[in-house]
Each structure stands twice: as C-alpha cells, then as structure tokens.
C-alpha positions as CSV (number, residue, x, y, z in Angstrom):
1,M,-8.0,-11.5,6.1
2,S,-6.5,-9.3,3.3
3,A,-6.8,-5.7,2.2
4,R,-5.7,-3.6,-0.7
5,V,-2.3,-2.0,-0.2
6,D,-3.5,1.6,-0.7
7,V,-6.3,1.1,1.8
8,W,-4.0,-0.5,4.4
9,I,-1.3,2.3,4.0
10,W,-4.0,4.9,4.6
11,S,-5.6,2.9,7.5
12,V,-2.4,2.7,9.5
13,R,-1.7,6.4,8.9
14,L,1.4,6.2,6.7
15,T,-0.3,8.7,4.4
16,R,-2.8,11.4,5.2
17,T,-5.4,10.5,2.5
18,R,-6.2,7.4,0.6
19,S,-5.8,9.2,-2.7
20,I,-2.2,10.0,-1.7
21,A,-1.6,6.3,-1.0
22,S,-3.1,5.4,-4.4
23,D,-1.0,8.0,-6.2
24,A,2.1,6.7,-4.5
25,C,1.3,3.1,-5.7
26,R,0.6,4.3,-9.3
27,G,3.9,6.3,-9.2
28,G,5.9,3.3,-8.2
29,H,6.7,4.5,-4.7
30,V,5.2,1.5,-2.9
31,R,6.9,-1.9,-2.9
32,V,5.5,-5.1,-1.3
33,N,8.2,-7.7,-0.7
34,G,10.5,-5.9,-3.1
35,V,8.0,-5.7,-6.0
36,R,6.3,-2.5,-7.2
37,V,2.6,-2.8,-6.8
38,K,-0.6,-1.3,-8.0
39,P,-3.2,0.1,-5.5
40,A,-5.3,-3.0,-5.7
41,H,-2.5,-5.4,-4.6
42,V,-3.5,-7.5,-1.7
43,V,-1.5,-7.2,1.6
44,R,-1.2,-10.1,4.1
45,V,0.3,-10.5,7.5
46,G,4.1,-10.8,7.2
47,D,4.5,-8.7,4.0
48,E,7.2,-6.0,4.0
49,V,5.8,-2.7,2.7
50,R,8.2,0.0,1.5
51,L,6.8,3.5,1.0
52,R,8.7,6.5,-0.3
53,H,6.7,9.6,0.9
54,E,7.6,13.2,1.8
55,G,11.3,12.6,1.1
56,R,11.6,9.6,3.4
57,E,11.4,5.9,3.0
58,R,9.2,4.0,5.4
59,I,9.8,0.2,5.8
60,V,7.1,-1.6,7.7
61,V,6.2,-5.2,8.2
62,V,2.5,-6.0,8.3
63,S,1.5,-7.5,11.7
64,R,-2.3,-7.0,11.4
65,V,-4.5,-6.2,8.4
66,I,-7.2,-3.6,8.8
67,T,-9.4,-1.8,6.3
68,K,-10.8,1.0,8.3
69,R,-8.9,4.0,9.5
70,V,-8.1,3.8,13.2
71,G,-6.5,5.9,15.9
72,A,-2.7,6.4,16.0
73,T,-2.2,4.1,18.9
74,V,-4.1,1.2,17.3
75,A,-2.5,1.9,13.9
76,A,1.0,1.6,15.4
77,E,0.1,-1.9,16.6
78,C,-0.7,-3.0,13.0
79,Y,2.9,-2.9,11.8
80,V,6.5,-3.3,12.9
81,D,8.5,-0.2,11.9
82,K,11.9,-1.0,10.4
83,S,12.5,2.4,8.9
84,P,15.8,4.2,9.2
85,P,15.6,7.2,11.6
86,P,14.7,10.5,9.9
87,P,17.7,12.8,9.3
88,P,18.2,15.5,11.9
89,R,16.7,18.8,11.1
90,E,20.0,20.7,10.8
91,E,21.1,18.2,8.1
92,A,18.1,18.9,6.0
93,V,19.2,20.9,2.9
94,T,17.7,24.3,2.8
95,V,16.6,25.3,-0.7
96,A,16.4,29.0,-1.8
97,V,12.8,29.8,-2.5
98,R,11.6,32.7,-4.5
99,A,8.0,33.8,-3.8
100,R,5.7,32.9,-6.6
101,G,5.1,36.0,-8.7
102,A,8.1,37.9,-7.3
103,G,9.3,38.5,-10.8
104,R,12.5,37.9,-12.6
105,P,15.8,37.7,-10.8
106,T,17.7,41.0,-10.6
107,K,21.0,41.4,-12.4
108,R,22.9,40.8,-9.2
109,E,20.9,37.6,-8.5
110,R,21.5,36.4,-12.1
111,R,25.2,36.9,-11.7
112,S,25.3,34.9,-8.4
113,I,23.2,32.1,-10.0
114,D,25.6,32.0,-13.0
115,K,28.5,31.9,-10.6
116,L,26.9,29.1,-8.6
117,L,26.1,27.0,-11.7
118,G,29.6,27.6,-13.1
119,R,28.4,29.4,-16.2
120,A,30.9,31.5,-18.0
121,V,30.3,35.2,-18.6
122,V,31.3,36.6,-22.1
123,E,34.2,39.1,-21.8
124,G,33.0,42.4,-20.2
125,R,29.4,41.7,-21.1
126,D,26.6,40.4,-19.1
127,R,25.7,37.6,-21.5
128,R,25.9,33.9,-20.8
129,A,28.3,31.9,-23.0
130,R,26.5,30.0,-25.6
131,P,27.1,26.3,-25.9
132,E,28.8,25.2,-29.0
C-alpha cells in the first residue's frame, strides 16, 4: 500500500491541515529519504520523512501507511519518531512584538533600536549615518 506524502503527513497528525502539509512540500520543507519531494510523492513503509514545521524539525520513519485521518493514539503507531527533543521553553528566544497599527516607534524607541543594531548617530543630531 502507498499514499501521497502530503496525505500521510496530515493523516498521522504531523500537521493540522492537509493544505499546510501540501504547502510544506511545495516550499521544500519535506524530505523523504533525504530528497525534497512534491506533495504527490509516494510514501512507503520504511521511508524516512523529515518535516520542518513551526520552527521544529520532525524526523519520522514510516511504519504503516494510512490515507485517512485517524485518532492520535492510532496515528502514533503509524511512525517511529526519531526527532530531537524540542527546546525547553525558557531557551526559546522572545521577540519584541509591536501591536499591529500601534504606529511609528517613538524617538526613544528609535534610539534604542539604532543602538541595538549598531547604527551610528550623526554628531548631536538625531539622524542616522548614511552609508557611503
């Protein structure tokens, strides 16, 4: 028995939707036995599937091929997970987020951004140095 790689990834619950699985394949985020594949690539028992999704790489070996989405316990029996453990929560890098539509940065925020990025400030003026 064989199945399309995007259908199998969705069926074993590695992605939430089939369209996300297809987009991952088209974007080059899915490899089968080390080769980038398209969504229609056929998956067989024993294939190694690597999926980069949500900032994490999942490495699984196909132990059973299914084409219908099943419960989580049954899905877990369809592959052998060889993925590295996810990073601990405190090691995850926090990124400063500005609410959409909050407007331009204030003068103080611009200065701190310039300082962070290592941009020079023209003598006594609040203008960024122009590249030459």
